C-alpha positions as CSV (number, residue, x, y, z in Angstrom):
1,X,100.8,57.1,150.8
2,X,101.1,58.2,154.3
3,X,98.0,59.7,156.6
4,X,100.5,62.0,158.4
5,X,104.2,63.0,158.7
6,X,104.6,61.0,162.0
7,X,104.8,57.8,159.9
8,X,108.3,59.2,158.2
9,X,109.6,62.0,160.3
10,X,112.0,59.5,161.8
11,X,113.7,58.8,158.4
12,X,114.9,62.5,158.0
13,X,117.1,65.3,159.6
14,X,115.9,68.1,157.6
15,X,112.6,69.1,156.0
16,X,112.3,71.3,152.9
17,X,108.9,73.2,153.0
18,X,107.0,74.8,150.3
19,X,104.9,77.5,151.4
20,X,101.5,78.0,149.2
21,X,99.4,75.1,149.4
22,X,101.6,73.3,152.2
23,X,101.7,75.9,155.1
24,X,99.2,78.2,154.3
25,X,97.0,80.0,151.3
26,X,98.4,83.3,151.6
27,X,95.8,84.6,154.0
28,X,95.8,81.9,156.9
29,X,97.6,78.7,157.9
30,X,96.2,75.4,156.4
31,X,95.0,72.5,158.6
32,X,97.4,70.8,160.7
33,X,100.4,72.8,159.5
34,X,101.5,75.0,162.6
35,X,101.3,71.8,164.9
36,X,103.3,69.7,162.4
37,X,106.1,72.2,162.2
38,X,106.0,72.5,166.3
39,X,106.3,68.7,166.2
40,X,109.2,68.3,163.7
41,X,111.4,71.7,164.6
42,X,110.5,71.8,168.7
43,X,109.7,68.1,169.7
44,X,112.2,66.3,167.5
45,X,114.6,68.7,166.7
46,X,114.3,68.5,162.8
47,X,115.8,71.4,160.8
48,X,113.1,73.2,158.6
49,X,114.0,75.4,155.9
50,X,111.5,77.2,153.3
51,X,111.8,76.7,149.8
52,X,109.7,79.1,147.7
53,X,108.9,80.5,144.4
54,X,108.3,83.8,145.6
55,X,109.8,87.0,144.3
56,X,110.2,88.4,147.8
57,X,113.9,87.9,149.2
58,X,114.3,85.4,151.9
59,X,114.2,87.7,155.0
60,X,110.9,89.1,153.7
61,X,109.4,85.8,153.2
62,X,110.2,84.9,156.8
63,X,108.9,88.3,158.2
64,X,105.2,87.4,156.6
65,X,104.9,84.1,158.6
66,X,103.8,85.5,162.2
67,X,100.8,86.9,160.6
68,X,99.4,83.6,159.6
69,X,100.4,82.0,163.2
70,X,103.8,80.7,162.1
71,X,106.9,81.1,164.4
72,X,110.0,81.9,162.0
73,X,112.2,80.9,165.0
74,X,111.6,77.7,164.0
75,X,113.3,77.6,160.7
76,X,116.7,78.0,159.9
77,X,116.2,80.3,157.1
78,X,114.5,80.6,153.6
79,X,115.8,80.1,150.0
80,X,113.6,82.1,147.6
81,X,113.6,82.6,144.0
82,X,113.4,86.2,144.5
83,X,116.7,86.3,146.5
84,X,118.5,84.3,143.7
85,X,117.2,86.3,141.1
86,X,118.1,89.6,142.7
87,X,121.5,88.4,143.4
88,X,121.9,87.6,139.7
89,X,120.5,90.8,138.7
90,X,122.9,92.6,140.7
91,X,125.9,90.4,139.3
92,X,124.5,91.0,135.6
93,X,123.1,94.4,135.4
94,X,123.3,96.2,138.7
95,X,127.1,97.3,138.6
96,X,128.3,100.7,138.0
97,X,127.8,102.0,141.6
98,X,129.1,105.6,142.0
99,X,129.1,108.0,145.0
100,X,128.3,110.7,142.6
101,X,124.5,110.4,142.3
102,X,124.4,112.0,138.6
103,X,127.0,109.8,137.3
104,X,125.0,106.7,139.1
105,X,121.9,107.6,137.1
106,X,123.8,107.6,133.9
107,X,125.4,104.3,134.7
108,X,122.4,102.5,135.9
109,X,120.5,99.9,133.8
110,X,116.7,100.0,133.2
111,X,114.3,97.3,133.7
112,X,110.9,96.9,132.1
113,X,109.3,95.2,135.3
114,X,106.4,93.1,135.5
115,X,105.3,93.3,139.2
116,X,102.6,93.5,141.9
117,X,100.6,96.5,142.9
118,X,102.1,96.8,146.2
119,X,105.1,98.9,145.3
120,X,106.7,98.2,148.4
121,X,107.0,94.7,147.4
122,X,109.0,95.8,144.0
123,X,110.8,98.3,146.2
124,X,112.3,95.6,148.5
125,X,113.3,93.2,145.7
126,X,115.0,96.2,143.8
127,X,117.1,96.9,146.6
128,X,118.5,93.4,145.9
129,X,119.2,94.3,142.5
130,X,122.0,97.0,142.7
131,X,122.0,100.0,140.4
132,X,118.8,99.3,138.8
133,X,115.9,101.7,137.7
134,X,112.7,100.8,136.3
135,X,110.8,102.4,133.3
136,X,107.6,101.4,131.5
137,X,109.1,101.9,128.1
138,X,110.5,99.3,125.8
139,X,112.9,101.4,124.1
140,X,114.5,102.7,127.4
141,X,114.8,99.3,128.8
142,X,118.1,97.1,128.8
143,X,116.6,93.9,130.3
144,X,112.9,92.6,131.5
145,X,112.2,91.6,135.0
146,X,109.1,89.2,135.4
147,X,108.2,89.8,139.5
148,X,104.6,90.1,139.6
149,X,101.4,89.9,137.6
150,X,99.6,93.2,138.0
151,X,101.5,96.2,136.7
152,X,104.6,97.2,134.6
153,X,106.3,99.7,137.0
154,X,107.3,103.1,135.4
155,X,110.2,105.3,136.5
156,X,107.2,106.7,139.0
157,X,104.1,105.3,140.3
158,X,102.3,107.6,138.1
159,X,103.5,105.9,134.8
160,X,103.1,102.5,135.8
161,X,100.9,100.6,133.1
162,X,97.8,97.9,134.3
163,X,98.2,94.5,133.0
164,X,94.5,94.1,132.8
165,X,92.7,90.9,134.4
166,X,96.0,88.9,133.8
167,X,96.1,87.7,137.4
168,X,92.7,86.6,137.5
169,X,92.2,84.9,134.0
170,X,95.6,84.6,132.5
171,X,94.7,86.9,129.7
172,X,97.3,88.1,127.4
173,X,95.7,91.2,125.9
174,X,97.6,93.7,127.8
175,X,100.9,91.8,127.9
176,X,101.4,90.3,124.3
177,X,102.0,93.6,122.3
178,X,104.7,94.6,125.1
179,X,106.3,91.2,125.1
180,X,106.4,91.3,121.3
181,X,108.2,94.7,121.4
182,X,110.8,93.4,123.6
183,X,111.5,90.4,121.4
184,X,112.1,92.6,118.6
185,X,114.9,94.6,120.8
186,X,116.2,91.0,121.9
187,X,115.8,92.0,125.5
188,X,116.8,89.4,128.3
189,X,114.2,88.6,130.7
190,X,114.7,87.4,134.5
191,X,111.9,85.5,136.1
192,X,111.9,85.7,139.8
193,X,108.7,83.9,140.3
194,X,108.4,80.9,138.0
195,X,105.1,79.8,139.6
196,X,102.3,79.5,137.1
197,X,99.2,79.4,139.5
198,X,98.5,79.3,143.0
199,X,95.5,78.9,144.9
200,X,94.5,81.8,147.4
201,X,92.0,81.9,150.1
202,X,88.2,81.4,149.0
203,X,89.5,78.8,146.5
204,X,90.5,81.4,144.2
205,X,93.3,80.7,141.4
206,X,95.7,83.6,140.6
207,X,98.2,83.5,137.6
208,X,101.7,84.0,138.6
209,X,104.6,85.7,136.6
210,X,105.9,82.2,135.5
211,X,103.1,82.6,132.6
212,X,104.8,85.7,131.4
213,X,108.1,84.0,131.1
214,X,106.8,81.2,129.5
215,X,105.1,83.1,127.1
216,X,108.2,85.4,126.2
217,X,110.0,82.1,125.3
218,X,107.6,80.9,123.3
219,X,107.6,84.1,121.3
220,X,111.3,83.5,120.7
221,X,112.8,85.6,123.9
222,X,115.5,84.6,126.2
223,X,114.7,83.9,129.7
224,X,116.7,83.3,132.8
225,X,114.6,81.5,135.7
226,X,115.2,81.1,139.1
227,X,113.4,79.0,141.9
228,X,112.0,75.3,141.5
229,X,112.0,73.1,139.9
230,X,115.8,73.9,139.2
231,X,118.0,71.6,141.0
232,X,120.1,74.3,142.2
233,X,117.4,75.9,144.2
234,X,116.9,72.5,146.3
235,X,121.1,72.4,146.4
236,X,121.0,75.8,148.1
237,X,118.7,74.3,150.8
238,X,121.1,71.4,151.3
239,X,123.9,73.8,151.9
240,X,121.9,75.9,154.3
241,X,120.9,72.8,156.3
242,X,124.2,71.4,156.1
243,X,122.9,67.9,155.6
244,X,123.3,65.3,152.6
245,X,120.4,64.9,150.2
246,X,119.6,61.2,151.7
247,X,118.8,62.8,155.0
248,X,116.3,65.4,153.7
249,X,112.9,65.3,152.4
250,X,111.0,67.9,150.1
251,X,107.2,68.8,151.0
252,X,105.3,70.3,148.4
253,X,102.0,70.5,146.6
254,X,103.0,71.1,142.7
255,X,104.3,68.0,140.6
256,X,105.8,70.3,138.1
257,X,107.8,72.5,140.5
258,X,108.1,70.8,143.9
259,X,108.1,66.8,142.9
260,X,110.2,67.2,139.7
261,X,112.9,69.7,141.2
262,X,113.1,67.3,144.2
263,X,113.6,64.3,141.6
264,X,116.3,66.1,139.7
265,X,118.2,66.9,143.0
266,X,118.1,63.5,144.0
267,X,115.9,64.4,147.1
268,X,113.0,62.4,148.4
269,X,109.4,64.3,148.4
270,X,105.9,64.4,149.8
271,X,103.2,65.5,147.4
272,X,100.3,67.3,149.4
273,X,97.2,66.3,147.6
274,X,94.9,69.1,149.0
275,X,97.1,71.9,147.3
276,X,97.3,73.2,143.8
277,X,96.4,69.6,142.1
278,X,93.2,69.5,144.3
279,X,90.7,70.0,141.1
280,X,92.5,67.2,139.7
281,X,90.6,64.7,142.3
282,X,87.3,66.4,142.1
283,X,85.5,63.4,140.8
284,X,87.0,61.2,143.9
285,X,84.6,60.3,146.3
286,X,86.7,61.3,149.2
287,X,85.7,63.4,152.6
288,X,87.9,66.8,152.6
289,X,91.4,66.5,153.9
290,X,91.7,63.0,152.8
291,X,93.6,61.5,150.1
292,X,92.1,60.3,147.0
293,X,92.3,56.9,145.5
294,X,95.6,55.4,144.9
295,X,94.4,55.0,141.4
296,X,93.6,58.3,140.8
297,X,96.9,59.6,142.5
298,X,98.9,57.0,140.3
299,X,97.1,58.1,137.1
300,X,97.9,61.8,137.7
301,X,101.6,60.9,138.6
302,X,101.8,59.2,135.3
303,X,99.9,61.7,133.2
304,X,102.2,64.9,134.6
305,X,105.5,62.6,134.4
306,X,106.4,63.1,138.1
307,X,106.3,60.6,140.9
308,X,106.9,61.5,144.5
309,X,108.3,59.5,147.3
310,X,105.0,59.8,149.4
311,X,101.7,61.5,149.1
312,X,99.7,63.0,152.0
313,X,96.4,64.8,151.9
314,X,97.7,67.6,154.3
315,X,101.1,68.6,156.1
316,X,99.8,67.4,159.2
317,X,101.6,65.4,162.1
């Protein structure tokens, strides 16, 4: 275990950073994170890249950082599951571009898209997907996109369908009948955000699109997922950093996505204990912002089957 990144920074040239639970909680930065990034990037000339299971394209992930106090210029870029999924959708379904508008409409594939209430987010993603339109009707769809957890986006804003309370409580009541119809029609699914849960401001838990993808697979549906823990996602970061795996460390708070993925890619990792797994240490008599006991950490690692190189309470220097 380590108390701060000052103990290990000299061992690496590049840092692959998770966002939620490491840098911020979606609303504001987490304690120590801004200073740690400044120390690593500015004072030690380390290369930093964001690796995120977000359905936003890379450019948009970076553009959201300033409102939480981060300087995007300190990062060489971002690799997001949304960017990779959008590229795949364009290559697989988004062909048939035409200068003739009517012909484009005829040739375009239709997606049943699970997404967010903020349609601007899905607009940005769909721009990456090429010639694809959305529908809320299963029998019109050629494939399914698991992009967000609030609605199924229709061909217009007026015919979108609510997913009920799913994002708050993972209740599949509104979703299961639709997934069953998709399975009956053998529609393939693409998951642009494989996260299962995130911790938001106010210690609120939100259920993510990865749950929809898992549910579909449990029903016998086929799903192609992008992002962590897939090793290819980490290898994309190594290419952007232009560094070998032994000179890079990944910082994340999810054993199943961050640590498992780093291990699969042969990259060292730092587990942040105050992130998504914080409730697993609720019985530990520790101060806020401090690591739980070594015994509790080792018990969790053994139980979940993923062991990091280091553990630190927060991303701090």
